[in-house]
ModelCIF file with pLDDT and N, C-alpha, C, O atoms, coordinates in Angstrom:
data_MODEL
#
_entry.id   MODEL 
#
_entity.id                         1 
_entity.type                       polymer 
_entity.pdbx_number_of_molecules   1 
#
_entity_poly.entity_id                      1 
_entity_poly.type                           'polypeptide(L)' 
_entity_poly.nstd_linkage                   no 
_entity_poly.nstd_monomer                   no 
_entity_poly.pdbx_seq_one_letter_code       MLHYAVVFFIIAIIAAVFGFGGIAAGAAGIAKALFFIFIVVFLVTLLLGFIRR 
_entity_poly.pdbx_seq_one_letter_code_can   MLHYAVVFFIIAIIAAVFGFGGIAAGAAGIAKALFFIFIVVFLVTLLLGFIRR 
_entity_poly.pdbx_strand_id                 A 
#
loop_
_entity_poly_seq.entity_id 
_entity_poly_seq.num 
_entity_poly_seq.mon_id 
_entity_poly_seq.hetero 
1 1  MET n 
1 2  LEU n 
1 3  HIS n 
1 4  TYR n 
1 5  ALA n 
1 6  VAL n 
1 7  VAL n 
1 8  PHE n 
1 9  PHE n 
1 10 ILE n 
1 11 ILE n 
1 12 ALA n 
1 13 ILE n 
1 14 ILE n 
1 15 ALA n 
1 16 ALA n 
1 17 VAL n 
1 18 PHE n 
1 19 GLY n 
1 20 PHE n 
1 21 GLY n 
1 22 GLY n 
1 23 ILE n 
1 24 ALA n 
1 25 ALA n 
1 26 GLY n 
1 27 ALA n 
1 28 ALA n 
1 29 GLY n 
1 30 ILE n 
1 31 ALA n 
1 32 LYS n 
1 33 ALA n 
1 34 LEU n 
1 35 PHE n 
1 36 PHE n 
1 37 ILE n 
1 38 PHE n 
1 39 ILE n 
1 40 VAL n 
1 41 VAL n 
1 42 PHE n 
1 43 LEU n 
1 44 VAL n 
1 45 THR n 
1 46 LEU n 
1 47 LEU n 
1 48 LEU n 
1 49 GLY n 
1 50 PHE n 
1 51 ILE n 
1 52 ARG n 
1 53 ARG n 
#
_struct_asym.id          A 
_struct_asym.entity_id   1 
#
loop_
_ma_qa_metric.id 
_ma_qa_metric.mode 
_ma_qa_metric.name 
_ma_qa_metric.software_group_id 
_ma_qa_metric.type 
1 global pLDDT . pLDDT 
2 local  pLDDT . pLDDT 
#
_ma_qa_metric_global.metric_id      1 
_ma_qa_metric_global.metric_value   90.28 
_ma_qa_metric_global.model_id       1 
_ma_qa_metric_global.ordinal_id     1 
#
loop_
_ma_qa_metric_local.label_asym_id 
_ma_qa_metric_local.label_comp_id 
_ma_qa_metric_local.label_seq_id 
_ma_qa_metric_local.metric_id 
_ma_qa_metric_local.metric_value 
_ma_qa_metric_local.model_id 
_ma_qa_metric_local.ordinal_id 
A MET 1  2 73.00 1 1  
A LEU 2  2 81.00 1 2  
A HIS 3  2 89.00 1 3  
A TYR 4  2 87.00 1 4  
A ALA 5  2 86.00 1 5  
A VAL 6  2 89.00 1 6  
A VAL 7  2 91.00 1 7  
A PHE 8  2 88.00 1 8  
A PHE 9  2 89.00 1 9  
A ILE 10 2 91.00 1 10 
A ILE 11 2 91.00 1 11 
A ALA 12 2 91.00 1 12 
A ILE 13 2 91.00 1 13 
A ILE 14 2 92.00 1 14 
A ALA 15 2 91.00 1 15 
A ALA 16 2 89.00 1 16 
A VAL 17 2 90.00 1 17 
A PHE 18 2 89.00 1 18 
A GLY 19 2 89.00 1 19 
A PHE 20 2 88.00 1 20 
A GLY 21 2 85.00 1 21 
A GLY 22 2 89.00 1 22 
A ILE 23 2 86.00 1 23 
A ALA 24 2 88.00 1 24 
A ALA 25 2 89.00 1 25 
A GLY 26 2 89.00 1 26 
A ALA 27 2 90.00 1 27 
A ALA 28 2 90.00 1 28 
A GLY 29 2 91.00 1 29 
A ILE 30 2 90.00 1 30 
A ALA 31 2 89.00 1 31 
A LYS 32 2 91.00 1 32 
A ALA 33 2 92.00 1 33 
A LEU 34 2 91.00 1 34 
A PHE 35 2 91.00 1 35 
A PHE 36 2 94.00 1 36 
A ILE 37 2 93.00 1 37 
A PHE 38 2 93.00 1 38 
A ILE 39 2 94.00 1 39 
A VAL 40 2 95.00 1 40 
A VAL 41 2 94.00 1 41 
A PHE 42 2 94.00 1 42 
A LEU 43 2 96.00 1 43 
A VAL 44 2 96.00 1 44 
A THR 45 2 95.00 1 45 
A LEU 46 2 94.00 1 46 
A LEU 47 2 96.00 1 47 
A LEU 48 2 95.00 1 48 
A GLY 49 2 93.00 1 49 
A PHE 50 2 93.00 1 50 
A ILE 51 2 93.00 1 51 
A ARG 52 2 90.00 1 52 
A ARG 53 2 81.00 1 53 
#
loop_
_atom_site.group_PDB 
_atom_site.id 
_atom_site.type_symbol 
_atom_site.label_atom_id 
_atom_site.label_alt_id 
_atom_site.label_comp_id 
_atom_site.label_asym_id 
_atom_site.label_entity_id 
_atom_site.label_seq_id 
_atom_site.pdbx_PDB_ins_code 
_atom_site.Cartn_x 
_atom_site.Cartn_y 
_atom_site.Cartn_z 
_atom_site.occupancy 
_atom_site.B_iso_or_equiv 
_atom_site.pdbx_formal_charge 
_atom_site.auth_seq_id 
_atom_site.auth_comp_id 
_atom_site.auth_asym_id 
_atom_site.auth_atom_id 
_atom_site.pdbx_PDB_model_num 
ATOM 1   N N  . MET A 1 1  ? -5.673  3.567   -5.245 1.00 73.00 ? 1  MET A N  1 
ATOM 2   C CA . MET A 1 1  ? -5.674  3.438   -2.968 1.00 73.00 ? 1  MET A CA 1 
ATOM 3   C C  . MET A 1 1  ? -4.417  1.915   -4.001 1.00 73.00 ? 1  MET A C  1 
ATOM 4   O O  . MET A 1 1  ? -3.828  1.342   -3.085 1.00 73.00 ? 1  MET A O  1 
ATOM 5   N N  . LEU A 1 2  ? -4.273  1.708   -4.447 1.00 81.00 ? 2  LEU A N  1 
ATOM 6   C CA . LEU A 1 2  ? -3.106  1.262   -4.388 1.00 81.00 ? 2  LEU A CA 1 
ATOM 7   C C  . LEU A 1 2  ? -1.980  1.483   -5.608 1.00 81.00 ? 2  LEU A C  1 
ATOM 8   O O  . LEU A 1 2  ? -1.122  0.720   -6.051 1.00 81.00 ? 2  LEU A O  1 
ATOM 9   N N  . HIS A 1 3  ? -2.285  2.613   -5.900 1.00 89.00 ? 3  HIS A N  1 
ATOM 10  C CA . HIS A 1 3  ? -1.418  3.219   -6.971 1.00 89.00 ? 3  HIS A CA 1 
ATOM 11  C C  . HIS A 1 3  ? -0.590  4.027   -6.154 1.00 89.00 ? 3  HIS A C  1 
ATOM 12  O O  . HIS A 1 3  ? 0.611   4.019   -6.421 1.00 89.00 ? 3  HIS A O  1 
ATOM 13  N N  . TYR A 1 4  ? -1.251  5.175   -4.599 1.00 87.00 ? 4  TYR A N  1 
ATOM 14  C CA . TYR A 1 4  ? -0.151  5.516   -3.639 1.00 87.00 ? 4  TYR A CA 1 
ATOM 15  C C  . TYR A 1 4  ? 0.933   3.882   -3.506 1.00 87.00 ? 4  TYR A C  1 
ATOM 16  O O  . TYR A 1 4  ? 2.152   3.755   -3.625 1.00 87.00 ? 4  TYR A O  1 
ATOM 17  N N  . ALA A 1 5  ? 0.000   2.984   -3.257 1.00 86.00 ? 5  ALA A N  1 
ATOM 18  C CA . ALA A 1 5  ? 0.586   2.596   -2.652 1.00 86.00 ? 5  ALA A CA 1 
ATOM 19  C C  . ALA A 1 5  ? 2.644   2.253   -2.791 1.00 86.00 ? 5  ALA A C  1 
ATOM 20  O O  . ALA A 1 5  ? 3.712   2.530   -2.245 1.00 86.00 ? 5  ALA A O  1 
ATOM 21  N N  . VAL A 1 6  ? 2.176   1.655   -3.677 1.00 89.00 ? 6  VAL A N  1 
ATOM 22  C CA . VAL A 1 6  ? 3.585   1.413   -4.630 1.00 89.00 ? 6  VAL A CA 1 
ATOM 23  C C  . VAL A 1 6  ? 3.301   2.687   -5.248 1.00 89.00 ? 6  VAL A C  1 
ATOM 24  O O  . VAL A 1 6  ? 2.379   2.713   -6.064 1.00 89.00 ? 6  VAL A O  1 
ATOM 25  N N  . VAL A 1 7  ? 4.013   3.876   -4.967 1.00 91.00 ? 7  VAL A N  1 
ATOM 26  C CA . VAL A 1 7  ? 4.378   5.424   -5.322 1.00 91.00 ? 7  VAL A CA 1 
ATOM 27  C C  . VAL A 1 7  ? 5.594   5.100   -3.919 1.00 91.00 ? 7  VAL A C  1 
ATOM 28  O O  . VAL A 1 7  ? 6.817   5.234   -3.939 1.00 91.00 ? 7  VAL A O  1 
ATOM 29  N N  . PHE A 1 8  ? 4.174   4.376   -2.131 1.00 88.00 ? 8  PHE A N  1 
ATOM 30  C CA . PHE A 1 8  ? 5.618   4.882   -1.177 1.00 88.00 ? 8  PHE A CA 1 
ATOM 31  C C  . PHE A 1 8  ? 6.199   3.517   -1.363 1.00 88.00 ? 8  PHE A C  1 
ATOM 32  O O  . PHE A 1 8  ? 6.777   2.664   -0.689 1.00 88.00 ? 8  PHE A O  1 
ATOM 33  N N  . PHE A 1 9  ? 5.991   3.610   -1.974 1.00 89.00 ? 9  PHE A N  1 
ATOM 34  C CA . PHE A 1 9  ? 7.453   1.447   -1.786 1.00 89.00 ? 9  PHE A CA 1 
ATOM 35  C C  . PHE A 1 9  ? 8.640   1.987   -2.626 1.00 89.00 ? 9  PHE A C  1 
ATOM 36  O O  . PHE A 1 9  ? 9.727   1.425   -2.490 1.00 89.00 ? 9  PHE A O  1 
ATOM 37  N N  . ILE A 1 10 ? 8.492   3.307   -3.709 1.00 91.00 ? 10 ILE A N  1 
ATOM 38  C CA . ILE A 1 10 ? 9.089   3.291   -4.695 1.00 91.00 ? 10 ILE A CA 1 
ATOM 39  C C  . ILE A 1 10 ? 9.870   4.318   -4.189 1.00 91.00 ? 10 ILE A C  1 
ATOM 40  O O  . ILE A 1 10 ? 11.031  4.578   -4.502 1.00 91.00 ? 10 ILE A O  1 
ATOM 41  N N  . ILE A 1 11 ? 9.113   4.926   -3.331 1.00 91.00 ? 11 ILE A N  1 
ATOM 42  C CA . ILE A 1 11 ? 10.560  5.976   -2.590 1.00 91.00 ? 11 ILE A CA 1 
ATOM 43  C C  . ILE A 1 11 ? 10.247  5.334   -1.028 1.00 91.00 ? 11 ILE A C  1 
ATOM 44  O O  . ILE A 1 11 ? 9.896   6.128   -0.156 1.00 91.00 ? 11 ILE A O  1 
ATOM 45  N N  . ALA A 1 12 ? 10.354  4.192   -0.768 1.00 91.00 ? 12 ALA A N  1 
ATOM 46  C CA . ALA A 1 12 ? 11.346  3.378   -0.065 1.00 91.00 ? 12 ALA A CA 1 
ATOM 47  C C  . ALA A 1 12 ? 12.069  3.390   -0.560 1.00 91.00 ? 12 ALA A C  1 
ATOM 48  O O  . ALA A 1 12 ? 13.059  4.080   -0.315 1.00 91.00 ? 12 ALA A O  1 
ATOM 49  N N  . ILE A 1 13 ? 11.887  2.323   -1.893 1.00 91.00 ? 13 ILE A N  1 
ATOM 50  C CA . ILE A 1 13 ? 13.709  1.572   -2.246 1.00 91.00 ? 13 ILE A CA 1 
ATOM 51  C C  . ILE A 1 13 ? 14.502  2.881   -2.424 1.00 91.00 ? 13 ILE A C  1 
ATOM 52  O O  . ILE A 1 13 ? 15.599  2.848   -1.866 1.00 91.00 ? 13 ILE A O  1 
ATOM 53  N N  . ILE A 1 14 ? 14.195  4.072   -3.095 1.00 92.00 ? 14 ILE A N  1 
ATOM 54  C CA . ILE A 1 14 ? 14.984  5.154   -3.564 1.00 92.00 ? 14 ILE A CA 1 
ATOM 55  C C  . ILE A 1 14 ? 16.032  4.886   -2.373 1.00 92.00 ? 14 ILE A C  1 
ATOM 56  O O  . ILE A 1 14 ? 17.166  4.441   -2.191 1.00 92.00 ? 14 ILE A O  1 
ATOM 57  N N  . ALA A 1 15 ? 14.570  5.625   -1.439 1.00 91.00 ? 15 ALA A N  1 
ATOM 58  C CA . ALA A 1 15 ? 14.803  5.930   -0.179 1.00 91.00 ? 15 ALA A CA 1 
ATOM 59  C C  . ALA A 1 15 ? 16.173  4.806   0.620  1.00 91.00 ? 15 ALA A C  1 
ATOM 60  O O  . ALA A 1 15 ? 17.031  5.268   1.372  1.00 91.00 ? 15 ALA A O  1 
ATOM 61  N N  . ALA A 1 16 ? 16.120  3.940   0.392  1.00 89.00 ? 16 ALA A N  1 
ATOM 62  C CA . ALA A 1 16 ? 16.809  2.568   1.473  1.00 89.00 ? 16 ALA A CA 1 
ATOM 63  C C  . ALA A 1 16 ? 18.219  2.868   0.366  1.00 89.00 ? 16 ALA A C  1 
ATOM 64  O O  . ALA A 1 16 ? 19.262  3.358   0.799  1.00 89.00 ? 16 ALA A O  1 
ATOM 65  N N  . VAL A 1 17 ? 17.996  2.413   -1.362 1.00 90.00 ? 17 VAL A N  1 
ATOM 66  C CA . VAL A 1 17 ? 19.344  3.247   -1.822 1.00 90.00 ? 17 VAL A CA 1 
ATOM 67  C C  . VAL A 1 17 ? 20.529  3.915   -1.470 1.00 90.00 ? 17 VAL A C  1 
ATOM 68  O O  . VAL A 1 17 ? 21.753  3.794   -1.427 1.00 90.00 ? 17 VAL A O  1 
ATOM 69  N N  . PHE A 1 18 ? 19.361  4.867   -1.180 1.00 89.00 ? 18 PHE A N  1 
ATOM 70  C CA . PHE A 1 18 ? 20.636  6.363   -0.637 1.00 89.00 ? 18 PHE A CA 1 
ATOM 71  C C  . PHE A 1 18 ? 20.708  7.111   0.835  1.00 89.00 ? 18 PHE A C  1 
ATOM 72  O O  . PHE A 1 18 ? 20.739  8.235   1.336  1.00 89.00 ? 18 PHE A O  1 
ATOM 73  N N  . GLY A 1 19 ? 20.715  5.754   1.166  1.00 89.00 ? 19 GLY A N  1 
ATOM 74  C CA . GLY A 1 19 ? 20.182  5.627   2.534  1.00 89.00 ? 19 GLY A CA 1 
ATOM 75  C C  . GLY A 1 19 ? 20.246  6.370   3.881  1.00 89.00 ? 19 GLY A C  1 
ATOM 76  O O  . GLY A 1 19 ? 21.000  6.557   4.836  1.00 89.00 ? 19 GLY A O  1 
ATOM 77  N N  . PHE A 1 20 ? 19.028  6.687   3.415  1.00 88.00 ? 20 PHE A N  1 
ATOM 78  C CA . PHE A 1 20 ? 17.876  7.376   4.427  1.00 88.00 ? 20 PHE A CA 1 
ATOM 79  C C  . PHE A 1 20 ? 17.169  6.364   4.818  1.00 88.00 ? 20 PHE A C  1 
ATOM 80  O O  . PHE A 1 20 ? 16.034  6.077   4.436  1.00 88.00 ? 20 PHE A O  1 
ATOM 81  N N  . GLY A 1 21 ? 18.169  5.510   5.992  1.00 85.00 ? 21 GLY A N  1 
ATOM 82  C CA . GLY A 1 21 ? 16.751  4.017   6.657  1.00 85.00 ? 21 GLY A CA 1 
ATOM 83  C C  . GLY A 1 21 ? 15.370  4.642   7.160  1.00 85.00 ? 21 GLY A C  1 
ATOM 84  O O  . GLY A 1 21 ? 14.357  3.982   6.931  1.00 85.00 ? 21 GLY A O  1 
ATOM 85  N N  . GLY A 1 22 ? 15.245  5.890   7.842  1.00 89.00 ? 22 GLY A N  1 
ATOM 86  C CA . GLY A 1 22 ? 14.268  6.591   8.991  1.00 89.00 ? 22 GLY A CA 1 
ATOM 87  C C  . GLY A 1 22 ? 12.906  6.916   7.777  1.00 89.00 ? 22 GLY A C  1 
ATOM 88  O O  . GLY A 1 22 ? 11.690  6.930   7.965  1.00 89.00 ? 22 GLY A O  1 
ATOM 89  N N  . ILE A 1 23 ? 13.748  7.165   6.463  1.00 86.00 ? 23 ILE A N  1 
ATOM 90  C CA . ILE A 1 23 ? 12.445  7.964   5.607  1.00 86.00 ? 23 ILE A CA 1 
ATOM 91  C C  . ILE A 1 23 ? 12.027  6.660   5.012  1.00 86.00 ? 23 ILE A C  1 
ATOM 92  O O  . ILE A 1 23 ? 10.888  6.203   4.915  1.00 86.00 ? 23 ILE A O  1 
ATOM 93  N N  . ALA A 1 24 ? 13.161  6.150   4.634  1.00 88.00 ? 24 ALA A N  1 
ATOM 94  C CA . ALA A 1 24 ? 12.523  4.626   4.315  1.00 88.00 ? 24 ALA A CA 1 
ATOM 95  C C  . ALA A 1 24 ? 11.893  3.252   4.669  1.00 88.00 ? 24 ALA A C  1 
ATOM 96  O O  . ALA A 1 24 ? 11.602  2.189   4.121  1.00 88.00 ? 24 ALA A O  1 
ATOM 97  N N  . ALA A 1 25 ? 11.835  3.906   5.993  1.00 89.00 ? 25 ALA A N  1 
ATOM 98  C CA . ALA A 1 25 ? 11.016  2.854   6.744  1.00 89.00 ? 25 ALA A CA 1 
ATOM 99  C C  . ALA A 1 25 ? 9.355   3.874   7.378  1.00 89.00 ? 25 ALA A C  1 
ATOM 100 O O  . ALA A 1 25 ? 8.472   3.518   8.158  1.00 89.00 ? 25 ALA A O  1 
ATOM 101 N N  . GLY A 1 26 ? 9.497   4.846   6.802  1.00 89.00 ? 26 GLY A N  1 
ATOM 102 C CA . GLY A 1 26 ? 8.577   5.535   7.339  1.00 89.00 ? 26 GLY A CA 1 
ATOM 103 C C  . GLY A 1 26 ? 7.267   5.025   6.039  1.00 89.00 ? 26 GLY A C  1 
ATOM 104 O O  . GLY A 1 26 ? 6.177   4.471   6.185  1.00 89.00 ? 26 GLY A O  1 
ATOM 105 N N  . ALA A 1 27 ? 8.170   5.634   4.504  1.00 90.00 ? 27 ALA A N  1 
ATOM 106 C CA . ALA A 1 27 ? 7.078   5.037   3.408  1.00 90.00 ? 27 ALA A CA 1 
ATOM 107 C C  . ALA A 1 27 ? 6.806   3.320   3.086  1.00 90.00 ? 27 ALA A C  1 
ATOM 108 O O  . ALA A 1 27 ? 6.507   2.901   1.968  1.00 90.00 ? 27 ALA A O  1 
ATOM 109 N N  . ALA A 1 28 ? 6.932   2.679   3.983  1.00 90.00 ? 28 ALA A N  1 
ATOM 110 C CA . ALA A 1 28 ? 7.032   0.920   3.161  1.00 90.00 ? 28 ALA A CA 1 
ATOM 111 C C  . ALA A 1 28 ? 6.211   1.137   4.842  1.00 90.00 ? 28 ALA A C  1 
ATOM 112 O O  . ALA A 1 28 ? 5.266   0.349   4.879  1.00 90.00 ? 28 ALA A O  1 
ATOM 113 N N  . GLY A 1 29 ? 6.257   1.515   5.459  1.00 91.00 ? 29 GLY A N  1 
ATOM 114 C CA . GLY A 1 29 ? 4.795   1.314   6.193  1.00 91.00 ? 29 GLY A CA 1 
ATOM 115 C C  . GLY A 1 29 ? 3.892   2.637   6.100  1.00 91.00 ? 29 GLY A C  1 
ATOM 116 O O  . GLY A 1 29 ? 3.061   2.885   6.974  1.00 91.00 ? 29 GLY A O  1 
ATOM 117 N N  . ILE A 1 30 ? 3.959   2.908   5.741  1.00 90.00 ? 30 ILE A N  1 
ATOM 118 C CA . ILE A 1 30 ? 2.596   3.766   4.930  1.00 90.00 ? 30 ILE A CA 1 
ATOM 119 C C  . ILE A 1 30 ? 2.202   2.958   3.852  1.00 90.00 ? 30 ILE A C  1 
ATOM 120 O O  . ILE A 1 30 ? 0.983   2.896   3.693  1.00 90.00 ? 30 ILE A O  1 
ATOM 121 N N  . ALA A 1 31 ? 3.341   1.917   2.570  1.00 89.00 ? 31 ALA A N  1 
ATOM 122 C CA . ALA A 1 31 ? 2.821   1.130   1.905  1.00 89.00 ? 31 ALA A CA 1 
ATOM 123 C C  . ALA A 1 31 ? 1.924   0.522   2.102  1.00 89.00 ? 31 ALA A C  1 
ATOM 124 O O  . ALA A 1 31 ? 0.808   0.459   1.587  1.00 89.00 ? 31 ALA A O  1 
ATOM 125 N N  . LYS A 1 32 ? 2.705   -0.270  3.379  1.00 91.00 ? 32 LYS A N  1 
ATOM 126 C CA . LYS A 1 32 ? 1.764   -2.100  4.221  1.00 91.00 ? 32 LYS A CA 1 
ATOM 127 C C  . LYS A 1 32 ? 0.603   -1.042  4.642  1.00 91.00 ? 32 LYS A C  1 
ATOM 128 O O  . LYS A 1 32 ? 0.400   -1.163  5.851  1.00 91.00 ? 32 LYS A O  1 
ATOM 129 N N  . ALA A 1 33 ? 0.038   -0.367  4.248  1.00 92.00 ? 33 ALA A N  1 
ATOM 130 C CA . ALA A 1 33 ? -0.384  -0.183  5.450  1.00 92.00 ? 33 ALA A CA 1 
ATOM 131 C C  . ALA A 1 33 ? -2.043  0.138   4.120  1.00 92.00 ? 33 ALA A C  1 
ATOM 132 O O  . ALA A 1 33 ? -3.180  -0.321  4.013  1.00 92.00 ? 33 ALA A O  1 
ATOM 133 N N  . LEU A 1 34 ? -1.255  1.088   3.448  1.00 91.00 ? 34 LEU A N  1 
ATOM 134 C CA . LEU A 1 34 ? -2.449  1.257   2.608  1.00 91.00 ? 34 LEU A CA 1 
ATOM 135 C C  . LEU A 1 34 ? -3.389  -0.063  1.509  1.00 91.00 ? 34 LEU A C  1 
ATOM 136 O O  . LEU A 1 34 ? -4.508  -0.514  1.264  1.00 91.00 ? 34 LEU A O  1 
ATOM 137 N N  . PHE A 1 35 ? -1.151  -0.243  0.974  1.00 91.00 ? 35 PHE A N  1 
ATOM 138 C CA . PHE A 1 35 ? -1.161  -1.623  0.683  1.00 91.00 ? 35 PHE A CA 1 
ATOM 139 C C  . PHE A 1 35 ? -3.135  -2.879  1.184  1.00 91.00 ? 35 PHE A C  1 
ATOM 140 O O  . PHE A 1 35 ? -4.075  -3.435  0.616  1.00 91.00 ? 35 PHE A O  1 
ATOM 141 N N  . PHE A 1 36 ? -2.529  -2.580  2.697  1.00 94.00 ? 36 PHE A N  1 
ATOM 142 C CA . PHE A 1 36 ? -3.922  -3.534  3.348  1.00 94.00 ? 36 PHE A CA 1 
ATOM 143 C C  . PHE A 1 36 ? -5.374  -3.136  3.355  1.00 94.00 ? 36 PHE A C  1 
ATOM 144 O O  . PHE A 1 36 ? -6.427  -3.748  3.537  1.00 94.00 ? 36 PHE A O  1 
ATOM 145 N N  . ILE A 1 37 ? -5.078  -2.003  3.114  1.00 93.00 ? 37 ILE A N  1 
ATOM 146 C CA . ILE A 1 37 ? -7.166  -1.246  3.614  1.00 93.00 ? 37 ILE A CA 1 
ATOM 147 C C  . ILE A 1 37 ? -6.860  -1.928  2.010  1.00 93.00 ? 37 ILE A C  1 
ATOM 148 O O  . ILE A 1 37 ? -7.535  -2.951  1.894  1.00 93.00 ? 37 ILE A O  1 
ATOM 149 N N  . PHE A 1 38 ? -6.182  -1.690  0.982  1.00 93.00 ? 38 PHE A N  1 
ATOM 150 C CA . PHE A 1 38 ? -7.160  -1.552  -0.924 1.00 93.00 ? 38 PHE A CA 1 
ATOM 151 C C  . PHE A 1 38 ? -7.367  -3.062  0.105  1.00 93.00 ? 38 PHE A C  1 
ATOM 152 O O  . PHE A 1 38 ? -7.502  -2.860  1.312  1.00 93.00 ? 38 PHE A O  1 
ATOM 153 N N  . ILE A 1 39 ? -7.381  -4.145  -0.263 1.00 94.00 ? 39 ILE A N  1 
ATOM 154 C CA . ILE A 1 39 ? -7.155  -5.934  -0.137 1.00 94.00 ? 39 ILE A CA 1 
ATOM 155 C C  . ILE A 1 39 ? -8.677  -5.422  1.013  1.00 94.00 ? 39 ILE A C  1 
ATOM 156 O O  . ILE A 1 39 ? -9.659  -5.925  0.468  1.00 94.00 ? 39 ILE A O  1 
ATOM 157 N N  . VAL A 1 40 ? -8.953  -4.961  1.790  1.00 95.00 ? 40 VAL A N  1 
ATOM 158 C CA . VAL A 1 40 ? -9.722  -5.642  3.217  1.00 95.00 ? 40 VAL A CA 1 
ATOM 159 C C  . VAL A 1 40 ? -10.956 -4.205  2.071  1.00 95.00 ? 40 VAL A C  1 
ATOM 160 O O  . VAL A 1 40 ? -11.950 -4.188  2.796  1.00 95.00 ? 40 VAL A O  1 
ATOM 161 N N  . VAL A 1 41 ? -11.095 -3.777  1.559  1.00 94.00 ? 41 VAL A N  1 
ATOM 162 C CA . VAL A 1 41 ? -12.469 -2.707  0.495  1.00 94.00 ? 41 VAL A CA 1 
ATOM 163 C C  . VAL A 1 41 ? -12.283 -3.535  -1.215 1.00 94.00 ? 41 VAL A C  1 
ATOM 164 O O  . VAL A 1 41 ? -13.338 -3.661  -1.837 1.00 94.00 ? 41 VAL A O  1 
ATOM 165 N N  . PHE A 1 42 ? -11.385 -3.895  -1.686 1.00 94.00 ? 42 PHE A N  1 
ATOM 166 C CA . PHE A 1 42 ? -11.490 -5.008  -2.194 1.00 94.00 ? 42 PHE A CA 1 
ATOM 167 C C  . PHE A 1 42 ? -11.869 -6.676  -1.868 1.00 94.00 ? 42 PHE A C  1 
ATOM 168 O O  . PHE A 1 42 ? -13.078 -6.528  -1.686 1.00 94.00 ? 42 PHE A O  1 
ATOM 169 N N  . LEU A 1 43 ? -11.709 -7.660  -1.740 1.00 96.00 ? 43 LEU A N  1 
ATOM 170 C CA . LEU A 1 43 ? -12.449 -7.837  -0.592 1.00 96.00 ? 43 LEU A CA 1 
ATOM 171 C C  . LEU A 1 43 ? -14.425 -7.898  -0.004 1.00 96.00 ? 43 LEU A C  1 
ATOM 172 O O  . LEU A 1 43 ? -15.419 -8.618  -0.091 1.00 96.00 ? 43 LEU A O  1 
ATOM 173 N N  . VAL A 1 44 ? -14.013 -6.725  0.516  1.00 96.00 ? 44 VAL A N  1 
ATOM 174 C CA . VAL A 1 44 ? -15.636 -6.028  0.522  1.00 96.00 ? 44 VAL A CA 1 
ATOM 175 C C  . VAL A 1 44 ? -16.829 -6.290  -0.712 1.00 96.00 ? 44 VAL A C  1 
ATOM 176 O O  . VAL A 1 44 ? -17.797 -7.048  -0.755 1.00 96.00 ? 44 VAL A O  1 
ATOM 177 N N  . THR A 1 45 ? -16.210 -5.175  -1.796 1.00 95.00 ? 45 THR A N  1 
ATOM 178 C CA . THR A 1 45 ? -16.874 -5.110  -2.916 1.00 95.00 ? 45 THR A CA 1 
ATOM 179 C C  . THR A 1 45 ? -16.836 -6.192  -3.469 1.00 95.00 ? 45 THR A C  1 
ATOM 180 O O  . THR A 1 45 ? -17.824 -6.542  -4.114 1.00 95.00 ? 45 THR A O  1 
ATOM 181 N N  . LEU A 1 46 ? -15.565 -7.135  -3.375 1.00 94.00 ? 46 LEU A N  1 
ATOM 182 C CA . LEU A 1 46 ? -15.835 -8.640  -4.165 1.00 94.00 ? 46 LEU A CA 1 
ATOM 183 C C  . LEU A 1 46 ? -17.656 -9.282  -3.634 1.00 94.00 ? 46 LEU A C  1 
ATOM 184 O O  . LEU A 1 46 ? -18.610 -9.680  -4.302 1.00 94.00 ? 46 LEU A O  1 
ATOM 185 N N  . LEU A 1 47 ? -17.422 -9.091  -2.057 1.00 96.00 ? 47 LEU A N  1 
ATOM 186 C CA . LEU A 1 47 ? -18.339 -9.673  -2.044 1.00 96.00 ? 47 LEU A CA 1 
ATOM 187 C C  . LEU A 1 47 ? -19.838 -9.204  -1.601 1.00 96.00 ? 47 LEU A C  1 
ATOM 188 O O  . LEU A 1 47 ? -20.901 -9.752  -1.893 1.00 96.00 ? 47 LEU A O  1 
ATOM 189 N N  . LEU A 1 48 ? -19.639 -8.124  -0.874 1.00 95.00 ? 48 LEU A N  1 
ATOM 190 C CA . LEU A 1 48 ? -21.420 -7.348  -2.284 1.00 95.00 ? 48 LEU A CA 1 
ATOM 191 C C  . LEU A 1 48 ? -21.492 -7.222  -3.071 1.00 95.00 ? 48 LEU A C  1 
ATOM 192 O O  . LEU A 1 48 ? -22.614 -6.747  -3.245 1.00 95.00 ? 48 LEU A O  1 
ATOM 193 N N  . GLY A 1 49 ? -20.516 -7.400  -4.819 1.00 93.00 ? 49 GLY A N  1 
ATOM 194 C CA . GLY A 1 49 ? -20.310 -8.069  -6.070 1.00 93.00 ? 49 GLY A CA 1 
ATOM 195 C C  . GLY A 1 49 ? -21.633 -9.401  -5.983 1.00 93.00 ? 49 GLY A C  1 
ATOM 196 O O  . GLY A 1 49 ? -22.727 -9.452  -6.545 1.00 93.00 ? 49 GLY A O  1 
ATOM 197 N N  . PHE A 1 50 ? -20.983 -10.331 -5.069 1.00 93.00 ? 50 PHE A N  1 
ATOM 198 C CA . PHE A 1 50 ? -21.834 -11.139 -5.452 1.00 93.00 ? 50 PHE A CA 1 
ATOM 199 C C  . PHE A 1 50 ? -22.884 -12.071 -4.537 1.00 93.00 ? 50 PHE A C  1 
ATOM 200 O O  . PHE A 1 50 ? -23.369 -13.193 -4.677 1.00 93.00 ? 50 PHE A O  1 
ATOM 201 N N  . ILE A 1 51 ? -22.979 -11.010 -3.523 1.00 93.00 ? 51 ILE A N  1 
ATOM 202 C CA . ILE A 1 51 ? -24.312 -11.066 -2.789 1.00 93.00 ? 51 ILE A CA 1 
ATOM 203 C C  . ILE A 1 51 ? -25.836 -10.758 -3.871 1.00 93.00 ? 51 ILE A C  1 
ATOM 204 O O  . ILE A 1 51 ? -26.904 -11.312 -4.129 1.00 93.00 ? 51 ILE A O  1 
ATOM 205 N N  . ARG A 1 52 ? -24.856 -9.152  -4.346 1.00 90.00 ? 52 ARG A N  1 
ATOM 206 C CA . ARG A 1 52 ? -25.574 -8.920  -5.276 1.00 90.00 ? 52 ARG A CA 1 
ATOM 207 C C  . ARG A 1 52 ? -26.479 -9.557  -6.943 1.00 90.00 ? 52 ARG A C  1 
ATOM 208 O O  . ARG A 1 52 ? -27.136 -9.297  -7.951 1.00 90.00 ? 52 ARG A O  1 
ATOM 209 N N  . ARG A 1 53 ? -25.917 -10.364 -6.245 1.00 81.00 ? 53 ARG A N  1 
ATOM 210 C CA . ARG A 1 53 ? -26.615 -11.331 -7.668 1.00 81.00 ? 53 ARG A CA 1 
ATOM 211 C C  . ARG A 1 53 ? -26.853 -12.953 -7.422 1.00 81.00 ? 53 ARG A C  1 
ATOM 212 O O  . ARG A 1 53 ? -27.312 -13.654 -8.324 1.00 81.00 ? 53 ARG A O  1 
#
């Protein structure tokens, strides 16, 4: 999931360089959402790992 967030972030940067503001904003929004979902899943997994011990 973090891989997809990075891919969308790179797409947003490339689109912004070429002047496609709408596409850049959309890709950046998707990248941000995927990153926060990754953080939540990571923290839940980390907590479950500590609870199992």
